[in-house]
C-alpha positions as CSV (number, residue, x, y, z in Angstrom):
1,M,-31.3,-5.9,-18.7
2,S,-28.9,-4.8,-21.5
3,R,-25.3,-5.9,-21.6
4,F,-24.1,-2.4,-20.6
5,Q,-26.6,-2.2,-17.7
6,H,-25.5,-5.6,-16.4
7,L,-21.9,-4.7,-16.6
8,L,-22.5,-1.4,-14.8
9,L,-24.7,-2.9,-12.0
10,L,-23.3,-6.3,-11.5
11,G,-19.8,-6.0,-13.0
12,T,-18.7,-2.5,-12.0
13,L,-20.5,-1.4,-8.9
14,P,-19.6,-4.4,-6.9
15,L,-15.9,-3.7,-7.8
16,L,-16.0,-1.1,-5.0
17,V,-15.6,-4.0,-2.5
18,P,-12.2,-5.2,-3.9
19,M,-11.1,-1.6,-4.4
20,V,-11.8,-0.8,-0.7
21,V,-9.9,-4.0,0.3
22,L,-7.0,-2.9,-1.9
23,L,-6.9,0.5,-0.2
24,A,-6.9,-1.3,3.2
25,C,-4.0,-3.4,1.9
26,L,-2.2,-0.2,1.0
27,R,-2.8,1.1,4.5
28,W,-2.3,-1.9,6.7
29,G,-0.9,-4.7,4.5
30,C,1.7,-3.1,2.2
31,A,4.0,-6.1,2.7
32,G,1.5,-8.1,0.7
33,L,2.0,-5.7,-2.2
34,A,5.8,-5.1,-1.8
35,S,6.7,-6.5,-5.2
36,D,4.1,-4.2,-6.9
37,Y,6.0,-1.0,-6.1
38,P,8.6,0.7,-8.4
39,E,12.2,-0.5,-7.9
40,D,13.4,2.6,-6.0
41,I,10.6,2.2,-3.5
42,Q,11.2,-1.5,-3.1
43,A,14.9,-0.8,-2.5
44,A,14.2,1.8,0.2
45,M,11.6,-0.3,2.0
46,P,12.6,-1.4,5.5
47,P,12.3,-5.1,6.2
48,F,8.8,-6.2,7.1
49,T,8.1,-8.0,10.4
50,R,6.5,-11.4,10.4
51,K,3.3,-9.8,11.6
52,E,3.3,-7.3,8.7
53,K,3.9,-10.1,6.2
54,V,1.0,-12.2,7.6
55,R,-1.3,-9.2,7.6
56,G,-0.2,-8.2,4.1
57,A,-0.8,-11.8,2.8
58,I,-4.2,-11.9,4.4
59,L,-5.3,-8.5,3.0
60,A,-3.8,-9.2,-0.5
61,G,-5.6,-12.6,-0.5
62,L,-8.9,-10.9,0.5
63,F,-8.4,-8.5,-2.4
64,L,-7.8,-11.3,-4.9
65,L,-10.7,-13.3,-3.6
66,S,-13.1,-10.4,-3.6
67,L,-12.0,-9.5,-7.2
68,L,-12.5,-13.0,-8.4
69,A,-15.9,-13.2,-6.7
70,V,-17.1,-10.0,-8.4
71,V,-15.9,-11.1,-11.8
72,F,-17.4,-14.6,-11.4
73,F,-20.7,-13.2,-10.1
74,A,-21.1,-10.8,-13.0
75,S,-20.4,-13.6,-15.5
76,W,-22.7,-16.2,-13.7
77,M,-25.6,-13.7,-13.4
78,W,-25.2,-12.8,-17.1
79,I,-25.8,-16.4,-18.3
80,H,-28.1,-17.3,-15.4
81,D,-30.6,-14.7,-16.7
82,D,-30.5,-16.3,-20.1
83,P,-28.8,-19.8,-20.2
84,S,-28.8,-19.8,-24.0
85,R,-26.0,-17.2,-23.9
86,G,-23.3,-19.8,-23.2
87,F,-19.6,-19.7,-22.5
88,L,-18.5,-17.0,-25.0
89,S,-21.1,-14.6,-23.7
90,A,-20.1,-15.4,-20.1
91,Y,-16.4,-14.9,-21.0
92,G,-17.2,-11.5,-22.6
93,M,-18.9,-10.3,-19.4
94,A,-16.1,-11.7,-17.2
95,L,-13.5,-10.1,-19.4
96,A,-15.3,-6.7,-19.4
97,S,-15.6,-6.8,-15.6
98,M,-11.9,-7.6,-15.2
99,A,-11.0,-4.9,-17.7
100,V,-13.0,-2.4,-15.7
101,A,-11.2,-3.5,-12.5
102,C,-7.9,-2.9,-14.2
103,L,-9.0,0.6,-15.3
104,L,-10.3,1.4,-11.8
105,D,-7.0,0.2,-10.4
106,I,-4.9,2.4,-12.7
107,L,-7.0,5.5,-12.8
108,I,-8.2,5.7,-9.2
109,V,-5.9,3.7,-7.0
110,D,-2.6,4.1,-8.8
111,W,-2.8,7.5,-10.5
112,L,-5.2,9.5,-8.4
113,I,-4.5,8.1,-4.9
114,I,-0.9,6.9,-5.1
115,C,0.7,9.2,-7.7
116,L,-1.3,12.4,-7.3
117,W,-2.7,12.7,-3.8
118,R,-0.2,10.4,-2.1
119,P,-1.7,10.5,1.4
120,N,0.8,9.8,4.1
121,W,-1.0,6.5,5.0
122,V,0.0,5.1,1.6
123,V,3.7,6.1,1.8
124,I,5.8,3.4,3.4
125,P,8.2,4.8,6.0
126,D,11.7,5.5,4.7
127,T,10.5,5.8,1.1
128,E,9.1,9.3,1.2
129,D,11.8,10.7,-1.1
130,C,11.5,8.0,-3.8
131,T,10.7,9.3,-7.2
132,G,8.7,6.1,-7.9
133,W,5.7,7.5,-6.0
134,G,5.0,9.9,-8.9
135,D,5.7,7.4,-11.7
136,Y,2.5,7.2,-13.6
137,R,4.1,5.2,-16.4
138,F,5.2,2.5,-14.0
139,H,1.6,1.6,-13.3
140,V,0.6,1.4,-17.0
141,K,3.6,-0.8,-17.8
142,A,2.7,-3.1,-14.8
143,Q,-0.7,-3.7,-16.4
144,F,0.9,-4.7,-19.7
145,T,3.5,-7.2,-18.6
146,P,3.1,-10.7,-20.1
147,A,1.9,-12.1,-16.7
148,A,-0.7,-9.3,-16.2
149,L,-2.0,-9.8,-19.8
150,I,-2.2,-13.5,-19.4
151,A,-4.1,-13.0,-16.1
152,L,-6.4,-10.4,-17.7
153,F,-7.5,-12.9,-20.4
154,A,-7.1,-16.3,-18.6
155,I,-8.8,-15.6,-15.3
156,P,-12.1,-14.5,-16.9
157,A,-11.9,-17.6,-19.1
158,V,-11.7,-19.9,-16.0
159,L,-14.4,-18.0,-14.1
160,A,-16.7,-18.0,-17.2
161,G,-16.1,-21.7,-17.6
162,I,-17.0,-22.4,-14.0
163,A,-20.1,-20.1,-14.3
164,T,-21.2,-21.9,-17.5
165,W,-20.6,-25.3,-15.9
166,I,-22.6,-24.7,-12.7
167,N,-25.4,-22.9,-14.6
């Protein structure tokens, strides 16, 4: 299987799972993502109940775990098919999978669903009039913060290292 086919079949298609979990988090666990909204939305958010915070933490955790699992799986399967590929090749596959996840997040979840369509199940009560709901640039800037860039490059390195070690 070519590098592109592997990325498409094992590094992109499985990303549908974390994206669905992310949408569930937007619907039922927005408290887990509260710090990921534009400032005006955060300021207008009503306080979350303990139950909402717990549900948000669980769903946000499931999103993160499913994302890490997909990136790890793509990397591990890549070097498992040919163990001579080694860490750098595993890292390239993990990085490509993580980059695709970031693109899907920006283009589909952030821009298409949140900014453009903005279904009422996404909008947090009392924030309906906030201009942040249509702020496309906010989502791009969020992907390019130092912490996000470190995560983009470091998480695949760790996962590729683990995949190489157990292979």
